[in-house]
N, C-alpha and C positions, 0 to 999 in steps of 0.2 A: 606533943611531937610535931615539930616544920618541916611541913611537907622536902625541901630540901634532904634531912636527918631518913623521910624512909624512903626516896628515891637510891640515898646508898647505901641503904640495908637492904631495900628490894634487888640494888645491880647484884648485890654481894652472894645475896641468896643466887640468883641468876647466875654465878658461880658456880656456888655450888651443885648448880643444877648441870654446870656443862657446858653451859653460857657466853662465848663471847659477848660481850654490849662493848658499841663504837658508838660514840658519837659522833653526833654527824648535822652539816647544816642542809637542812634537805627542802627551803622554803615553807617547811610544811604541808606540806603535803608525801609528807608518810612519815614512817617507826613503822617497829615489832617486827616480830621476832621469823627466822626465817632461815631457812639449813640448805648448805652450800659447802659444795668439797670436802663433804664429810662430818663438815663443825656448824653448832647452833648456836645464833646469829642474832641477835635485840641491836639495831638499829633505831636510837637516841637521837631523834628529829628537835637541834639545841633553836629552829626557830619557830617553837612552840612554850609556852608559858612551864613553869616544872612542876606547875600540878599532869597539864596533859603530859609529858616525857612519862612522869611516875607511870600513869594510865596505858601506858608504851609498853613499861615497862610486867604490871600489873599484869594489862587483859596476857602477855606471853607467858606470864609464869601460874597465871589461872589455864592453861591450855596443860600445864607441865604434870601427869597422873606422880611425878616424884614430888608436884611440894609438899603433900599432903606425908610423907615419909620423915619430912623436916620438923627439928624445932623448933617454931619461927618465933622472931620477938612480939612480945601483943598488941601492940598497934600494927608492925608491918600483917600481922593472922585477921584483924580487925580490917581494913585496907581491902586482904583478900577474899573479907566474906570467910572466913573457914573459922568453924567451932571448933575448940581444944575435946577429943572425944574424953569419956569420961565413965 
């Protein structure tokens, strides 16, 4: 699966977890999750590669315990390092 498709899936999952995502030109100096005004946000830095953008979203998702309650696509589960319970 292409990185762009994984990024799209990761953003969809973030929305399911209550995050709002925002793509901004941050000059390669930022990106990631934060909370303000009672909302969870993930800022995605457009100045970095798509792979690094994916890592920004994945890092936020890994910190959210709700990620383990969702049924995730296998490729995204692999990127997140989550193994399916057996």
